[in-house]
C-alpha positions in Angstrom: 37.3 -209.9 -106.1 36.0 -206.7 -104.7 36.5 -206.7 -101.0 33.4 -204.4 -100.4 31.1 -206.6 -102.5 32.5 -209.7 -100.7 31.7 -208.0 -97.3 28.2 -207.4 -98.5 27.9 -211.0 -99.6 29.4 -212.1 -96.3 26.7 -210.1 -94.5 24.2 -212.4 -96.0 23.0 -210.2 -99.0 22.9 -212.1 -102.3 24.1 -209.8 -105.0 22.2 -210.1 -108.2 22.9 -208.1 -111.4 19.9 -206.2 -112.8 21.0 -206.6 -116.4 21.6 -209.3 -119.2 22.7 -209.3 -122.7 24.0 -211.8 -125.2 27.2 -209.9 -125.2 27.7 -210.4 -121.5 27.1 -214.1 -122.0 29.2 -214.6 -125.1 32.2 -212.5 -124.0 32.5 -214.1 -120.5 31.6 -210.9 -118.8 28.8 -212.5 -116.8 31.0 -215.4 -115.8 33.7 -212.8 -114.8 31.2 -210.9 -112.6 30.3 -214.2 -110.9 34.0 -215.1 -110.4 35.2 -211.6 -109.3 32.3 -209.4 -108.2 30.2 -211.8 -106.0 27.3 -211.9 -108.4 25.1 -214.9 -107.8 22.0 -214.0 -109.8 20.5 -212.0 -112.6 17.2 -210.2 -113.2 15.9 -209.1 -116.5 13.0 -207.0 -118.0 11.9 -206.0 -121.4 13.8 -202.7 -121.2 17.0 -204.5 -120.5 16.4 -206.9 -123.6 15.4 -203.9 -125.8 18.6 -202.2 -124.9 20.7 -205.4 -125.5 19.1 -206.0 -128.9 19.4 -202.4 -130.1 23.1 -202.1 -129.1 24.5 -205.3 -130.4 24.8 -207.3 -133.5 24.8 -210.7 -131.7 21.1 -211.2 -132.2 21.1 -210.5 -135.9 21.8 -214.1 -137.2 19.1 -215.5 -134.9 16.6 -212.9 -135.8 17.2 -213.5 -139.6 16.9 -217.2 -139.2 13.6 -216.9 -137.3 12.2 -214.5 -139.9 13.2 -216.8 -142.6 11.2 -219.5 -140.8 8.1 -217.4 -140.8 8.2 -216.3 -137.2 6.3 -213.2 -136.1 7.6 -210.5 -133.8 6.1 -212.2 -130.7 7.8 -215.6 -131.5 11.1 -213.8 -132.2 11.0 -211.9 -128.8 10.1 -215.2 -127.0 12.9 -217.2 -128.6 15.6 -214.6 -128.3 14.8 -213.8 -124.6 14.5 -217.4 -123.5 17.6 -218.4 -125.2 19.6 -215.6 -123.3 18.0 -216.6 -120.0 18.7 -220.3 -120.6 22.3 -219.6 -121.4 22.6 -217.3 -118.4 21.1 -220.1 -116.2 23.8 -222.5 -117.5 26.6 -220.0 -116.5 25.1 -219.8 -113.0 24.2 -223.4 -112.7 27.4 -224.0 -110.5 26.2 -221.3 -108.1 22.8 -222.8 -107.9 24.3 -226.2 -107.0 26.7 -224.9 -104.4 24.4 -222.3 -102.7 20.9 -223.8 -103.4 19.1 -220.4 -103.0 21.2 -218.4 -105.5 22.3 -219.0 -109.2 18.9 -217.8 -110.3 18.1 -215.9 -113.6 14.6 -214.2 -113.8 12.5 -213.7 -117.0 9.3 -211.7 -117.0 5.8 -212.7 -118.2 4.5 -210.5 -120.8 3.7 -207.2 -119.0 0.5 -206.5 -121.0 -1.0 -209.4 -119.2 -0.5 -207.9 -115.7 -4.3 -207.6 -115.1 -5.2 -211.0 -116.7 -4.8 -213.9 -114.3 -5.3 -216.8 -116.7 -3.1 -215.3 -119.5 -0.4 -214.7 -117.0 -0.5 -218.3 -115.8 -0.3 -219.4 -119.4 2.7 -217.1 -120.1 4.4 -218.3 -116.9 4.1 -222.0 -118.0 5.2 -221.3 -121.5 8.4 -219.4 -120.3 9.1 -222.1 -117.7 8.9 -224.9 -120.3 10.9 -223.0 -122.9 13.8 -222.0 -120.6 13.7 -225.5 -119.1 16.2 -224.8 -116.3 15.7 -225.5 -112.7 17.4 -222.3 -111.7 15.1 -220.0 -113.7 12.6 -217.7 -112.0 9.5 -216.5 -113.7 8.6 -212.9 -112.9 5.0 -212.3 -112.2 3.7 -208.9 -111.0 2.1 -208.5 -107.7 -1.1 -207.0 -109.1 -4.4 -208.2 -107.6 -4.9 -210.3 -110.7 -1.3 -211.6 -110.4 -1.8 -213.0 -106.9 -3.7 -216.0 -108.0 -1.4 -216.5 -110.9 1.6 -216.7 -108.4 -0.3 -219.3 -106.4 -1.1 -221.4 -109.5 2.4 -221.3 -110.8 3.9 -222.3 -107.5 1.3 -225.1 -107.2 2.7 -226.5 -110.5 6.3 -226.4 -109.3 7.3 -223.2 -111.2 9.7 -221.0 -109.4 8.6 -217.4 -109.2 10.1 -214.0 -108.8 7.2 -211.8 -107.6 7.7 -208.3 -109.0 6.3 -204.8 -108.6 5.6 -204.9 -104.8 5.4 -201.4 -103.3 3.4 -201.7 -100.1 3.6 -203.9 -97.0 0.0 -204.8 -97.3 0.4 -206.1 -100.8 3.6 -207.9 -99.7 1.7 -209.7 -97.1 -0.8 -210.8 -99.8 2.1 -212.1 -101.9 3.5 -214.1 -99.0 0.0 -215.6 -98.5 -0.1 -216.4 -102.3 3.2 -218.1 -102.1 2.3 -220.2 -99.0 -1.1 -221.1 -100.7 0.9 -222.3 -103.8 3.2 -224.4 -101.7 0.1 -226.0 -99.9 -1.4 -226.9 -103.3 2.0 -228.1 -104.6 2.3 -230.3 -101.6 -1.3 -231.7 -102.2 -0.3 -232.2 -105.9 2.7 -234.4 -104.9 5.2 -231.8 -106.0 8.6 -231.9 -104.1 8.6 -228.5 -102.3 12.4 -228.5 -102.1 12.5 -227.8 -106.0 10.5 -224.6 -105.7 12.2 -221.3 -105.2 10.9 -217.7 -104.9 11.9 -214.2 -104.2 9.6 -211.2 -103.5 10.9 -208.1 -105.4 10.1 -205.1 -103.1 10.7 -201.9 -105.0 12.7 -199.2 -103.1 13.8 -196.1 -105.0 10.5 -195.3 -106.6 8.9 -194.9 -103.3 11.3 -192.0 -102.4 10.7 -190.5 -105.8 7.0 -190.4 -105.4 6.8 -189.4 -101.8 9.6 -186.7 -102.1 7.5 -185.2 -104.9 4.5 -184.9 -102.6 6.7 -183.6 -99.7 8.1 -180.9 -102.0 4.5 -179.9 -103.0 3.5 -179.7 -99.3 6.6 -177.6 -98.8 6.6 -177.2 -95.0 9.8 -177.5 -93.0 8.4 -180.7 -91.4 7.6 -182.1 -94.8 10.9 -181.3 -96.3 12.8 -182.8 -93.5 11.3 -186.3 -94.3 12.7 -186.4 -97.9 14.7 -189.5 -98.8 13.7 -191.5 -95.8 10.5 -193.2 -96.8 11.9 -196.0 -99.2 14.2 -197.5 -96.6 11.5 -197.2 -93.9 9.1 -199.0 -96.2 11.5 -201.8 -96.9 12.3 -202.2 -93.1 8.5 -202.5 -92.5 8.3 -205.2 -95.2 11.1 -207.1 -93.5 9.2 -207.1 -90.3 6.3 -208.6 -92.1 8.5 -211.3 -93.6 9.8 -212.1 -90.1 6.2 -212.5 -88.8 5.4 -214.9 -91.6 8.5 -217.1 -91.3 7.8 -217.3 -87.5 4.2 -218.5 -88.2 3.0 -222.2 -87.7 1.8 -222.2 -91.2 5.2 -221.5 -92.6 6.9 -223.8 -90.1 4.7 -226.7 -91.3 5.7 -226.1 -94.9 9.4 -225.7 -94.0 9.2 -229.1 -92.2 8.0 -230.5 -95.5 11.0 -229.2 -97.3 9.8 -225.8 -98.5 12.2 -223.0 -99.1 11.7 -219.6 -97.7 10.6 -216.7 -100.1 13.4 -214.3 -99.6 12.8 -210.6 -99.8 14.6 -209.0 -102.8 15.3 -205.3 -102.9 14.6 -204.0 -106.4 14.9 -200.7 -108.0 18.0 -200.0 -105.9 19.7 -197.5 -108.3 19.5 -194.1 -106.7 17.5 -191.7 -108.7 18.1 -188.5 -106.8 21.7 -187.3 -107.3 21.4 -185.5 -103.9 21.4 -189.0 -102.2 24.3 -191.3 -101.7 24.6 -193.6 -104.7 24.8 -196.6 -102.5 21.9 -195.6 -100.2 19.5 -198.5 -101.1 22.3 -201.0 -100.6 24.1 -199.7 -97.5 20.9 -199.0 -95.5 19.2 -202.4 -96.4 21.9 -204.8 -95.3 20.3 -207.9 -93.6 20.9 -211.5 -93.9 18.9 -213.8 -96.1 17.9 -211.1 -98.6 18.7 -210.3 -102.3 19.8 -206.9 -103.6 19.6 -206.8 -107.4 21.5 -203.9 -108.8 22.2 -202.0 -112.1 25.9 -202.4 -112.8 26.4 -198.7 -112.0 25.2 -199.2 -108.5 27.2 -202.4 -108.1 30.5 -200.5 -109.3 29.7 -197.6 -106.9 29.4 -200.1 -103.9 32.6 -201.8 -105.0 34.2 -198.5 -104.9 33.0 -196.9 -101.8 30.2 -198.8 -100.2 30.1 -199.6 -96.5 28.8 -202.6 -94.7 28.1 -201.6 -91.1 26.2 -204.7 -90.0 22.5 -205.4 -90.0 20.5 -202.2 -90.8 17.1 -203.7 -90.9 16.2 -206.1 -88.1 14.6 -204.6 -85.1 13.9 -201.2 -86.8 10.2 -201.5 -87.7 9.0 -199.2 -84.9 11.4 -196.5 -86.1 10.1 -197.0 -89.6 6.5 -196.9 -88.5 7.2 -193.7 -86.6 8.5 -192.2 -89.9 5.3 -193.3 -91.8 3.3 -191.7 -89.0 5.1 -188.5 -89.6 4.5 -188.7 -93.3 0.8 -189.1 -92.7 0.9 -186.3 -90.2 2.3 -183.8 -92.7 -0.2 -184.8 -95.3 1.1 -187.6 -97.4 -1.7 -190.1 -98.5 0.4 -193.3 -98.3 -2.5 -195.5 -99.7 -2.7 -193.2 -102.7 1.2 -193.4 -103.0 1.2 -197.1 -103.4 -1.8 -197.2 -105.7 -0.1 -194.7 -107.9 3.2 -196.5 -107.8 1.6 -199.8 -108.8 -0.4 -198.2 -111.6 2.7 -196.4 -112.9 4.8 -199.6 -112.5 2.4 -201.7 -114.6 2.2 -198.8 -117.2 6.1 -198.6 -117.4 6.3 -202.4 -117.7 3.8 -202.4 -120.6 5.7 -199.4 -122.3 8.9 -201.3 -122.0 7.3 -204.3 -123.7 6.1 -202.1 -126.5 9.8 -200.8 -126.7 11.0 -204.3 -127.0 8.5 -205.3 -129.7 9.4 -202.1 -131.7 13.1 -202.8 -131.3 12.7 -206.4 -132.6 10.6 -205.3 -135.5 13.3 -203.0 -136.4 15.8 -205.8 -136.4 13.5 -208.0 -138.4 13.6 -205.5 -141.3 
């Protein structure tokens, strides 16, 4: 087992792999990562599935069978992806049993529904029923239309991974949606202890967008702030999380058996080669969080990552000061977050189209 990854896990960071394929499942690679690399969860998205299906022959037989049965491309995509997630859930089931919070595998609602509340709820229900594993998580985007869908899914006892969170304001709305869902679930007689949730706060894309704006401003003061916003943003998000878990509203739900909705650091692969390749892991170490990593980032951390204790708690004032500096040099942070959400939804939709086209190609 990697000593560096184990040190990260020992610091309270749950290491999830941001990738899944039938090859990983059938060759034993996923089980090996769990056994040897401290991996305790998996996240997926349509791009990940498209790559898996395009690169491997392990889906061919199932696709041929479904086509022979008259399945259309939407049904093929649904069956192929839910089968992979179900099987991954089974591999991670012992982790779920031993740790309670981990051993989770995420699958995303159809991204084209990101701005349709009712359709998102229906998609979440269909995926939850099809995977039929208690350690699954259904990914719902944190769009304005997604917020009531999060509440509705939680109210029915569906465990949720809230995705595409960029700003602290939206993160607060996500936490409110989760608590509202728990309150409704409690009123519905659902055992709150069976519900799990994480809130996926995107990291690297924040630096990508803000750095671009700082470069355009071009002053020495602006350029000095490059590569700092994403970590600061995540630290502010964690401070908001601490506020919520200290609230009487949360404490009442916790007393009734509810599980905390852990912050999950997503998009933690470094996109700027000038920055350390473990930046969004090393600088966001804090207990009771998840970091979902591409395998490349995980391998980089296993090779040379450093765990220097809690890098997040108590650093909100420092993070806010950085945000004040960004505003002072001319960065419109509200516009940054609106842009990131819009682009995030568009990218998710494009990845869905990519997945559909890939599967069409396999269907012949």
